[in-house]
N, C-alpha and C positions, 0 to 999 in steps of 0.2 A: 504492500499500499505507498503512497503517496503521502509526503510528508508537507501536507496544505499553512499557508498562515493566511488565516482568514484577515481581507481586507474592509471595510465598508465602502464601498463603490460612492460613485460620483453624481450628487442629485440627485440626491438627499441631503433636506436639515431639517440638524435633528439639535433641539429645543432639550436641555437637564432642566429643569425646577425639583425641589424637593426630593432629591433622588434617583426621577426617575426620568425617564425619558419621552415627550413625543417628536415623530420620524415622521416628516412633509415628505412622497415622492413627486419628483413638480412635475416627472415625463407620467406619472399615469393617474397623481396624485389621487393618493393615497393614503392615510393617515395611521398610523403604530404608537399605542401606545406601549410603554415597557416596563416595569418593574421592574424594582429596583436595584435587585440582581443578575435582570436583561436589560439593564443602563450597565453596569459595573459591566458586563463578558466586551459589550456587543464596545464598550469606550479601550477595549483593551484589544477589538479587532485591527489594525491597524498595520499587517500583514507584518510587523518581528519578529510573533510568537507563536509557534504552531499553540494546537488547543491545550496539549502536556505544561508548555510548560506555562499558557494563563491557566491553568487548572492547580500546578506548585502554586505558582505566585497566587495564585485568592485560597486555599486553602493551608495558609505559611499566615496568610495576615488573616484571616478567621478564626488560623482554630479548628481547621477542618478534616478529617482522612482523605485525600492527594485521591483515589481509586474514589471518592462519591461525587464529590466536583466533579472527579476529570466524567462523572457521565454527566452529572447535571450540565457542563458547557459542553457537551457533543454535542447532549436534545437540542439547547438552547445554537449551535450554531445553525444546526441544521433546521431548528424553525426560521433562523435567520436568511437562511441556504431556499428554502420556503420561500420564505414571501418576496425574494428579489433586491436581503439588502445588503448581499455582500458581493463581494468579485466574481465569480464564479469558478472553479478548484480551477476547471482547463483556460482559464484569462479570456475567454471569449464572451462577448455579452452576450443575454442570455434575449429569446428573441421573442418580443409582445405582441399577439392577436393586433390587425387594425383593424377588426372589425370590432367593437365590443357592445356587447348587452344591453341595452341602454338603461333594460332592468337592476343589471349587479348592483351587490353594493362602492361606495369608492372611499369606501370606511375602511377593507380591511377585516371586514368581518364577512361571517359567514351567511352564508339569506337565508 
């Protein structure tokens, strides 16, 4: 398995307030709300660290078991990728459909 260094993609506006983040995707109009834990992990997605390195840093800072933290970090990174918040692992931009369903929610929530 190739080692990836997750990085937040361009085209997002991230605003942090009281430890939480709101992310606006300028291209799609999607809006995402992150809890404090997800906000910490997203802040570490700068392309410099692997998921394992991020997990160890968080585990040390919070005195938590590294294996449990790594499982949570990996799950969050997976969710970030599904939400198109990160540069794809292969480095190629994800293609977006050109015809959007006007009835679909624009806030990132499910119908």
